[in-house]
C-alpha positions as CSV (number, residue, x, y, z in Angstrom):
1,M,14.2,45.4,20.6
2,A,15.9,45.2,17.2
3,R,19.1,43.2,16.9
4,K,22.2,45.5,17.1
5,P,24.5,45.3,14.1
6,V,27.7,43.5,15.2
7,A,30.0,45.0,12.6
8,D,30.1,48.1,10.5
9,G,31.4,46.5,7.4
10,P,34.8,45.3,6.2
11,R,37.9,47.1,7.3
12,P,41.4,47.1,5.6
13,E,42.8,44.9,8.4
14,D,40.0,42.3,7.8
15,D,41.5,41.8,4.3
16,H,44.9,41.3,5.8
17,L,43.5,38.7,8.3
18,M,41.6,36.8,5.6
19,R,44.8,36.7,3.5
20,Q,46.5,35.0,6.5
21,V,43.6,32.5,6.6
22,G,44.2,31.8,2.9
23,V,47.9,31.3,3.6
24,R,47.1,28.8,6.3
25,I,44.6,26.9,4.1
26,R,47.3,26.6,1.4
27,A,49.9,25.4,3.8
28,L,47.6,22.8,5.3
29,R,46.5,21.6,1.9
30,R,50.0,21.2,0.7
31,A,51.1,19.5,3.9
32,R,48.3,17.0,3.3
33,K,49.4,16.6,-0.4
34,L,46.0,17.7,-1.8
35,T,45.5,19.6,-5.0
36,L,43.0,22.5,-5.2
37,Q,40.7,20.1,-7.1
38,Q,40.8,17.5,-4.4
39,L,40.2,20.1,-1.6
40,G,37.3,21.4,-3.8
41,E,35.8,17.9,-4.2
42,G,36.1,17.2,-0.4
43,S,34.6,20.5,0.6
44,D,32.0,20.8,-2.2
45,L,33.6,24.1,-3.3
46,S,35.0,25.1,-6.7
47,H,38.7,25.0,-7.0
48,A,38.5,28.4,-8.6
49,F,37.0,29.8,-5.4
50,L,39.5,28.0,-3.3
51,S,42.4,29.5,-5.4
52,Q,41.0,33.0,-4.8
53,L,40.6,32.3,-1.1
54,E,44.2,31.0,-0.8
55,R,45.4,34.2,-2.5
56,G,43.4,36.5,-0.3
57,L,41.2,37.7,-3.2
58,T,37.9,36.7,-1.6
59,T,36.4,35.9,1.9
60,A,34.6,32.9,3.2
61,S,31.8,32.4,5.6
62,I,32.0,30.3,8.8
63,T,30.1,27.5,7.0
64,T,32.6,27.5,4.1
65,L,35.5,27.5,6.5
66,N,34.0,24.6,8.3
67,R,33.8,22.6,5.1
68,I,37.4,23.4,4.3
69,A,38.6,22.6,7.9
70,R,36.8,19.2,7.8
71,T,38.4,18.3,4.5
72,L,41.8,19.3,5.9
73,D,41.2,17.3,9.1
74,T,41.5,20.5,11.3
75,T,39.3,23.0,13.0
76,I,38.0,26.5,12.1
77,S,39.9,27.8,15.1
78,A,43.2,26.6,13.7
79,L,42.4,28.4,10.4
80,L,41.5,31.6,12.2
81,A,44.4,31.6,14.7
82,H,47.3,33.9,14.3
83,P,50.9,32.5,14.0
84,A,52.8,32.6,17.2
85,E,55.6,35.2,17.2
86,Q,56.5,35.6,20.8
87,E,55.9,34.1,24.2
88,V,53.8,36.9,25.7
89,D,51.0,37.6,23.3
90,V,48.5,40.4,23.5
91,L,45.5,40.4,21.1
92,R,43.8,43.7,20.5
93,E,40.3,44.5,19.2
94,A,41.9,44.9,15.7
95,D,42.8,41.2,15.8
96,A,39.2,40.3,15.1
97,I,38.1,38.8,11.8
98,R,34.7,39.9,10.5
99,V,33.2,36.8,8.9
100,P,30.4,37.2,6.4
101,R,27.2,35.4,7.1
102,T,24.2,34.8,4.8
103,D,21.8,36.2,7.4
104,A,23.8,39.2,8.6
105,P,24.8,41.6,5.8
106,N,27.5,43.3,7.9
107,G,28.9,40.0,9.2
108,A,29.5,38.5,12.6
109,V,32.7,39.2,14.5
110,V,34.8,36.2,15.1
111,R,38.1,36.4,17.1
112,S,40.6,33.7,17.8
113,L,41.9,34.5,21.3
114,T,45.2,32.4,21.2
115,R,47.9,31.4,18.7
116,H,47.4,28.2,16.7
117,D,50.1,26.2,18.5
118,W,48.1,26.0,21.7
119,P,46.4,22.7,22.6
120,V,43.0,24.5,22.9
121,Q,41.6,27.4,20.9
122,P,39.3,29.9,22.5
123,I,37.2,31.8,20.0
124,E,34.9,34.8,20.7
125,Y,31.7,35.2,18.7
126,T,29.7,38.4,18.6
127,G,26.5,37.9,16.6
128,G,25.4,34.7,14.9
129,P,23.0,33.1,12.5
130,A,19.3,33.7,13.0
131,E,18.6,30.3,11.3
132,F,20.4,27.0,11.5
133,E,23.1,26.5,9.0
134,E,25.0,23.4,8.0
135,Y,26.2,21.0,10.8
136,F,29.7,21.5,12.1
137,Q,31.9,18.5,12.8
138,H,35.6,18.5,13.7
139,P,38.3,16.7,15.7
140,G,38.6,17.2,19.4
141,H,36.0,18.6,21.9
142,E,34.1,21.8,22.1
143,L,32.7,24.0,24.9
144,I,30.4,27.0,24.6
145,Y,30.0,29.6,27.3
146,V,27.2,32.1,26.7
147,V,28.2,35.6,27.8
148,T,25.1,37.5,26.6
149,G,22.0,36.6,24.6
150,R,20.3,33.3,24.0
151,I,21.1,30.5,21.6
152,E,19.7,27.1,20.6
153,L,22.1,24.2,19.9
154,D,21.0,21.5,17.5
155,F,22.7,18.1,17.5
156,E,22.3,15.6,14.7
157,G,19.8,13.0,15.8
158,G,17.2,15.5,17.2
159,R,18.6,16.7,20.5
160,R,18.3,20.5,21.1
161,E,19.5,22.7,24.0
162,E,18.7,26.3,24.7
163,L,21.3,28.3,26.6
164,G,21.3,31.8,28.1
165,P,23.8,34.0,29.9
166,T,26.4,32.2,32.0
167,E,25.3,28.7,30.8
168,V,27.8,26.2,29.4
169,V,27.6,23.2,27.2
170,S,30.3,20.8,26.1
171,Y,30.4,17.9,23.6
172,P,32.6,16.0,21.3
173,G,33.4,17.9,18.1
174,S,32.7,14.7,16.1
175,L,29.0,15.0,17.0
176,P,27.5,17.0,14.2
177,H,26.3,20.3,15.8
178,R,25.0,23.8,14.9
179,W,23.6,26.8,16.7
180,R,21.4,29.8,16.1
181,V,20.5,33.0,17.9
182,L,17.1,32.8,19.6
183,D,16.0,36.4,20.1
184,D,16.9,40.0,19.2
185,S,19.4,40.6,22.0
186,E,23.1,40.8,21.2
187,V,24.8,37.4,21.5
188,R,28.4,37.0,22.7
189,L,29.9,33.5,23.1
190,L,33.1,32.1,24.2
191,L,33.7,28.8,22.3
192,I,36.7,26.6,23.3
193,V,37.9,23.9,20.9
194,S,40.4,21.3,21.9
195,R,42.6,19.6,19.3
196,Q,42.1,16.1,20.8
């Protein structure tokens, strides 16, 4: 069975959401008193690219957002979260961000399911990389619940775990980790990241 496409290309609202991500990156960078040059050196990205990202003129992959988040001492979920505007908050399908991936031309769909001021950040992934990418590392703890499909987790040091539907894994975010899709079935994950 061929893997189903997880997105049908960028939408106008994706541009708006990526602009919001750029605004959050700029705010966090300034709060930490970093220049674009310093953020670029810490994340191994050009300051010209980061400037375009902050201004909403380009998009970034999950791997790139991970590098930026590490340098800013935060998490990807905090970068993807929407600002809180009210106490009762409903997120619609349109509140997804399609994040480009090197192995999926149409991109995976990544949705932050809460506002960034919550102590935990649930994120929904639909799709994912077919091959391992860079290791992720961040503050706090992480939990993955596999809704559909099969994934393989790789932890720095050689430990690997395969997970299928309804299986759960949790680990410290400081432990370098990455994952990939194992077969052609559609993968949906619920990933929960704590801030501490």
